[in-house]
KOLBAZA-985253 format. One record per residue (C-alpha): x, y, z. Coordinates in pm, whole numbers, plus 50000, padded with zeros to 5 digits. Example, Ala and Ser with C-alpha at 12.3 -4.5 7.8 and 13.67 -1.06 7.14 Angstrom:
<pts>
512304955050780/513674989450714/
</pts>
This chain:
<pts>
498685092049809/499885072149513/500185035149497/503555022349360/503724999249057/505754972849235/507174946049008/509264928449285/507264918149582/508334897949889/506464875450134/507864855750421/507584817450388/506924797050699/508684764050778/506764731850735/504964725950402/504744763050297/507034753650003/504504730049842/502634758149657/505794762749435/505354727349296/501524727949233/501904734448856/505514722948790/506034696948513/508174666348571/511754674948490/514794655448379/517934670248518/519724702548466/517834731448287/519054748347978/518864784748070/519494795847720/515874785647642/514334784347980/510644781547893/510624768047532/512114735347638/508754728047818/506644743347540/504394712747501/504234702747865/501324711248074/502554732448363/505514754848442/509164743848423/510904728348727/512664752248954/516464756548948/519074766349194/520774800749213/522994820249452/526584825449545/526324804549860/525634772549661/529374761349665/529204761950043/526944731150039/529604711349877/527164689249698/527624679049335/523994677049263/523404713349358/524884740749139/523624771448963/520904761548712/520504724948843/516994713448893/515364715049222/513644684149355/510694682649594/512914663749850/515444691149837/512864716349904/511444696950189/514744694650359/515944730050302/512754750850328/510714726450523/513184717050799/516264740050753/518534711150661/521154704750399/519134696550073/521054664849999/522594651650327/519744661550557/522204676450809/521234707351006/522444740450853/523214757651176/520614756351453/517434737551417/514224756351356/512624770151666/509444752751777/506524771451913/503514758952119/500244754151948/497054771252057/495984740152243/499334736452417/499344773752523/495914771252659/496624738152848/499774753253003/497914784253136/494824764253253/497164739253440/498694769653623/495264781953748/494824780154134/493194748054246/490894765654499/488934783754221/485214776454222/483814759553919/482114790553793/485214812553839/487404785353677/485054783753387/485264821253338/489034821053364/489264792853100/487044811152860/489164842652898/492374822052847/490964805752530/489784839052386/493224854852449/495254826852303/492894824052005/493524861351923/497324855351913/498724844951587/500394811651565/504104817651549/506124797151295/509684797751209/510824816450896/511854791550621/512704818050355/511894849450166/509844846149846/510744874849594/508574875349308/509934892448996/507214902948739/507964919248409/505794950148313/502394941448148/503574953747805/506544931147821/504404901147921/502034907447637/504824913147376/506484880847487/503194861147484/502674866647111/506194868946975/507954840346791/509864814246980/513274829446934/512124864547052/510374848147351/513654830947454/515564864447430/512934882247638/513034855847912/516794855747903/516724894147955/514244888848254/516684863148403/519734885148350/517994914648518/516834892648801/520414880448854/521794916148860/519154924649135/520114893549334/523824903349294/522944936549452/520944919649721/523974897049804/526284926549827/524204951650026/521204934250181/521894898150283/523624896950628/523514875950929/523714883651308/526054871151569/526674876051937/524324880652234/520794887352106/522304891651753/523954923651841/526524923051548/525684921851183/528244903850961/528784895750592/527804862750425/528944844450128/525754849649943/522324833849928/520844799249878/517834802949644/515454784049420/513884799849122/510594789448962/509464805548626/505714810548560/504154824648253/500534830448324/498184844648590/495424827648780/493204836848485/495734821348231/496544854848095/500224864148003/502114872348320/505854863448286/507254861748646/509674841648858/509484832549224/512944833449381/512794817849726/515754827449933/516394801150214/516714814950558/520164800850586/523394819550494/527034811450566/529144836850751/532224848950570/534334852350887/533774816351015/531904795850757/529014787350994/525404786650877/522924809551040/519554826650970/519414858250755/518994891750931/515304897150823/515364935850881/517184946550560/515304919450361/512174939050425/513544974550407/515154969550058/512094954749867/511054986849699/514424996649608/515064962849460/511954964449267/512784999449117/516254985749035/514754955048854/512534975948641/515434996948524/517814967248477/515164949248262/514434980548054/518224985247990/518564948047890/515684948647645/516704981747496/520254969847434/518864937047295/515994950047078/516454988247054/513114993047234/511685027547330/509785032847650/507015055847755/505135066148066/501615053748097/498965068848336/497325043348543/494645065648674/494165084849009/496015073849318/498415051949114/501865059649003/502535059748629/503825027448473/506745025148222/505755003547923/507094995347581/506245021747324/504065007347050/502174981847265/498674996347245/496605001747561/493564982247431/495824952147394/497024954447758/493424958347865/492414926447668/494944906347878/494104923948200/490634910148246/488644877648285/486664884547966/487314850347819/485904830448115/482954854548141/482214850347772/482274812447797/479934812648110/477654837347933/477374815047630/476374786147875/473744807748040/472284818747703/472014781747608/470254773847926/467884803547879/467124791247527/466214756947638/464134769147928/462164796747749/462294783947380/463524818447250/466704836847238/467174861847513/466914900047454/469904922847455/469024934847809/468594898547933/471984889947770/473574917947964/472114905348278/473174870348214/476794882148153/476554900948481/475534868848651/478414850148477/480854876148622/479894864148980/480504828848914/483704828148712/486514836848961/488814811748823/490584782948999/494284780148891/494354756648588/497404742348416/497984745048054/501134739347823/502754771447698/501944759447342/498144760147411/498414792947600/500504809147327/497994797747064/495064813547266/497054845347330/497884850746965/494304845546859/492944870647103/495684895547020/495184892646645/491534900446700/492314932446891/495184943546658/493404935246342/496474917346205/498664887746277/499934890546636/503264874646578/503914897846278/502844927646495/505354915246762/508174917946515/507144953646412/507534964746772/511304965346710/511274971646338/512535006246245/513595016446599/516565040446604/519695032546800/518985042647155/521275064547351/523065043847602/525015062547865/528095053748063/528465065448437/530955092548332/528605108148078/526615123348367/528235154348516/528685156348888/526805188948898/523735169248750/524225142149020/524025168449283/520955183449151/519355149849132/520425141649486/518835173849614/515585164649430/515675130249584/515825144349922/513085169149851/510815141749712/511475117249983/510895145050238/507535152350108/506155119350213/508535109450512/509665126250823/512655103150831/514325080050590/517185055250532/519605046650248/517035023750070/514425050650053/516885072849871/518135045649650/514575037549536/513785073249457/517165077649273/516115047649066/512755063148989/514485094848868/516625074648638/513705054848480/513915073548160/517585069848118/519115039447951/522615027448044/525185007947858/525814982548136/524414974848485/527694986648634/527045021648493/523555022148632/524595010148972/527435035748984/525125065248906/522305053549136/524715047349412/526405081649372/523025099549381/522155079949695/525475089349844/525045125649769/521475125149898/522695109550222/525235137650250/522525163850182/520365148550459/520645154650827/521805123951014/519645115451313/521505083451420/524205093751664/527765089451528/530005063851690/532005079451978/535035057451901/536115035451618/535514998651654/538564974651666/539404961151329/537944925751418/534554944051463/534604963151141/533054956750799/535304957550503/534294993350440/535495001650795/532145007150950/531264988951291/529494956351278/527324969451568/525674993051324/523044979951087/524204982950733/522365011650559/520475016250883/521335052150943/518355074351004/518105107050816/515775137950796/516125171750639/516965207350756/513615218550632/511675194750847/513785200451152/513325237751106/509615233451070/509405212951394/511465237751574/509155266551478/506055246751579/507705239351923/508575274951968/505125287551887/503535261552104/505565276752400/504975313252297/502275331852501/501625360852271/498455347452108/495005363652182/493225348652473/489675347452629/489205359952989/488555334053245/485045347153337/483885344552977/485255308752954/483255300453267/480095313553129/480215288552848/481735257953024/479125260353308/476185264753068/473495237453056/471855228752725/468145224752645/468305188752751/469955195953081/473425184152979/476675201853071/480185197352947/482145170853129/485245179953335/487765169953073/485845189952801/485575220753013/489255218153127/490425214552758/488425245652655/489865265952942/493395255652865/493195264352501/491205296952544/493465311852819/496965296952739/498155323752503/499945297952304/500095305951924/499905268751845/497785246852066/496485211952047/493215193552134/493945156152167/490945131352178/490515095552074/487505086351860/484195090752055/485465113452317/483315143652213/485805164852022/482915180851812/480935190052120/484075205952273/484875224351956/481445238651929/481755252452286/485225265552212/483815284351918/481145300652141/483785308352394/486085325152144/483355345351967/482195358052304/485485376452331/486505382451968/483245384651793/481235365751535/483325351451248/486415349951456/486625312851428/487385294451094/488055257451035/490425236250818/490235199950730/492115173750528/489575170550252/486765190150110/484305164150227/485585165550582/485585204250565/481845203350475/481095181450782/483105203451016/481425235650880/477965219350946/478945207251293/480425238851422/478675265851201/481885281451090/483395287950746/485715256750675/488075248650390/490365222250263/493845227950412/495575225450074/493135248249913/493485274850191/497215274050173/497135277149786/494845307549804/497025321950088/500085318149870/498345336749594/497565365649837/493835360749847/493205345550191/494665353450521/494085353650895/493225385451091/494215396151447/492195378151710/491025349051494/491085312851590/491895286951318/490875251051404/492675223751197/490595191851231/492185157351212/495565174651229/497425141451219/496545140050856/498305172150786/501955173550688/504495190850919/505435215450642/501785226050587/501215231550964/504455251250987/503155275050713/499835278650887/501425284951230/503975311651088/501095330550933/499145327851247/502095343851439/502415373051192/498685379351185/498225379451570/495965348651547/495945314051718/496125279551566/494565248651734/495445214951600/492705189151669/492965151351644/494525119551781/498355113951722/497605076151750/495275075751450/496085075951074/499145096050987/499675121350712/500395111050344/503045139250352/505785139150619/503965142850948/504085135051315/503775171051430/500605165951637/502135138751839/505385158051891/503575188752025/501275167052252/504245150452406/506245182152455/503515203252624/503395202852999/499595208353005/498035191252701/494465197152644/493115161752610/489815143752619/489765110452799/486225097952847/484995076952555/481295085052504/480495069252169/479935033652280/476935017652438/478884989252591/481444996752872/483754969452750/484054985352410/485155019552555/488105001452720/488924979752430/488855010052173/491525027952390/493524996752411/493444991952048/494375027851995/497655022452186/498424989652009/497674967252300/497204931552173/494894922552458/492184944152290/491874917352017/490824891852277/488194915252404/486634920152054/486904882451984/485064874452308/482234895652199/482144878551850/483334910151671/486004891051478/485224866151209/487934843851089/488324822350777/490344821450453/490514851650239/487784842849990/485414830850265/485904862350468/485434884650165/482254867250071/480754869950426/481664906650450/480134914950116/476904896650197/476714913750539/477104948250361/474434938950100/472084928050364/472384961350541/471984981950224/468894962650109/467434969550464/468035006650403/470975009850639/474095029350575/476885004050580/480605006550514/482714978450370/486544984650406/489064963550211/492794962350225/493814969049861/492504989849570/492274958449365/489924941549632/487854974249638/487444973449267/486474936749272/483844943949541/482494974249349/482114954049040/480234926649219/477884953349376/477274966349031/476504932648897/473944926849177/472264960349093/472024950948729/470484916748817/468004933049054/467044959548799/468394989148997/471094996048733/470274998448351/473394984748166/472314993947815/474605024847807/477805025648015/480735049448052/484275035348109/486015046348432/489695050348491/490135016048675/488684996548394/485184993148539/482015009148386/479145028548533/475555030548412/472325048048515/471515034548862/475075028548976/476495041849293/479665062749231/482245083349414/483845115249278/487725117549328/488645152349251/487385185549382/485855208449120/484325240649243/483135248448889/480755219048909/478035232349140/474985214149275/473145245149398/473775269149684/477315266849808/477695229549737/479965216049461/481635183949354/484125171849623/486555144049652/484815116149837/481245127049763/478835098049683/476255099849400/473855079749202/474105079648827/470915091048673/471915095048298/474825084248087/474975107247782/476155098447434/479245120947468/480515101847761/479315127048028/477125116048310/474395132348527/474575122448892/472555129949195/473975133349546/473135101549741/470375107449988/468895137449792/465425131549653/465205165049468/468045187449352/471655179649416/472195169349054/475125178348829/476425167548486/480005156448507/482025161748179/483215130947993/486945137448085/486085141348447/483885109748456/486595089848280/489485100848498/487935109848851/484825088148892/484865054349075/482255028449146/481365031449524/
</pts>
């Protein structure tokens, strides 16, 4: 899986005072903004420039004070975003915002409805249950708008930060123009409203009402040129002029496509204005490559991608305190530990500075890294550049468009079972990243044509209209208003064919079987502790072993005893087909190692097995049983290849897992499809893992998406609330307390950035406690470092790096660094191993495929 480098993000803004964060750092304005020099006008003022109005729907307000580029006032924001009213007259724009009951009001209403004859004890229990259930439900709030944040690539921000004033203005103008081009696309193809009963029909609008706020720095006061464009949740229908809410569905669906379009539009603008060249930069494992300006060095980007300045300042303070306390200057090791402590205490609050102050600081820092005057260097970025090749739409042959469309479908089909227009549009934009166009109309024409051809090359799943809609119920392009624009669902013939084969093989009865009497000899067996298989476990084994289906499944939620069932299935199968007749596959090398240990069978990574099979080295034999564990993580195409081979070899394939759990990175869903299709599905139902009876039920509810499960966990104090920083702090301290006590504890975070932050903090704590020696460190791919004593995770399988016996370096293995060598290689020992289990990781492996963990 790769994380996208998204430069346009979107979040929903709630009504009320949700707009206030836009004004926190805004300087006092004085009328209309001069967009020709949008930031330099406020060069000496502390804070960011006032917001300005934008959007094609502004004339519909019929207000002289509100026009494109006019300054936004706090009162206007309060009326429009806070209350859904006209920003100058205060009249409602369409219907008033919906109101929702508060937590206390919901509880009071339900408590008042309780029967009066309840005993005090029963009533107390019922009230407690009601409070827990209502507390678990999120407070609903009306949607005030959609905050789209347009951020330039890091190299553009850094170049802008140190350039002269005239160049800065041109860069910002290019950013604004690219942003306007994206908003024009949004107004044409995304922004819609709904009319009719339950909003059944989707109709065109005159455009959007939006306010835009420019910002030039990050929370750490480092260069980050970006603009918040808040689109009000009020649009005017073309057909009747009435104000209504935006249809939110396409606003969410198009975000990634708009982000890719902005990247390309900005690159085109800057290339036309400055003659820039662009290059792809690797961002490390699990991240997509970024397109940056050629000539902007990586170490300069790294300088402005850290909190080094704040850490340096705090470190100096700690050194001064140490000097006063001990009467001597701290040693190098002590300074490193003081710097580690400074890292913990310097998460910055947002501070407000003038652009003049920030630019001076940025130029000083950049000059130190570059070894020359930063402003002079900024001029050299464009000096001597050759005239770039700028294409027109008709420069690209239709045959090339068709080839690219086929590649778009193939690429999207690798990660999705189904897709829509915006998925194809986003991938088409990615394919055109390296191509520069003479005008935005050329880019949009080619991107749209590729998306059109990709739609044509896909298989439409949305049923066609049986009859054309009357003219009054048609969009300008002739499509029905009762169909969501760009909402048609597609798939590919390859995926449909793979699903058809899997379904056919799941109903075929030509696979090897185990006689019933042999099955009974295993399922009725009692183990050394006097335990026997449960009825659902025995029944599942019997169904799988005797069905004759070439493709079979074993469905079981977490904790239902799948491993125990599979171990008995292995004994059953080997009783009839001999030792070695059962092999296993898993989604990762680490998971394969666990499955091999649990079942005592040879097990491999699925991707590795298919690769070796394709090379003609590995294959199944007649009578063999192949178990694919956690099959929901396997893509449909991969499972189809395994199933087809099993049919040819006279073998049997069993897909094990839970269709309700995490899905495949590749296009998946096959396990759930087969489970629903089979008349008799081998399934485990009794959850055995939990000590508490309530937790068994709650886990099954949670698995099915039943919101009532949240109330159960909350009632048992399993959910801890608070703001983001507070929750992160408490979770980290709980994890650290566990690890200090010698327990194995897992701390899970939502984003890679948060994981990195937590890993750095854990490393700092280990340095302070003396567990990690920071004297020599090796840089890792995510910008962190590792030293002797650090805990790390390997992120790539490498069978050449053995640790003794049959064990080797696997993706997901956890290690402790024992030595950092001068050539950048590191020696690591497998966590939990007191002796042996050590391996020396080459420098290039450590730099690219090693993470803190």
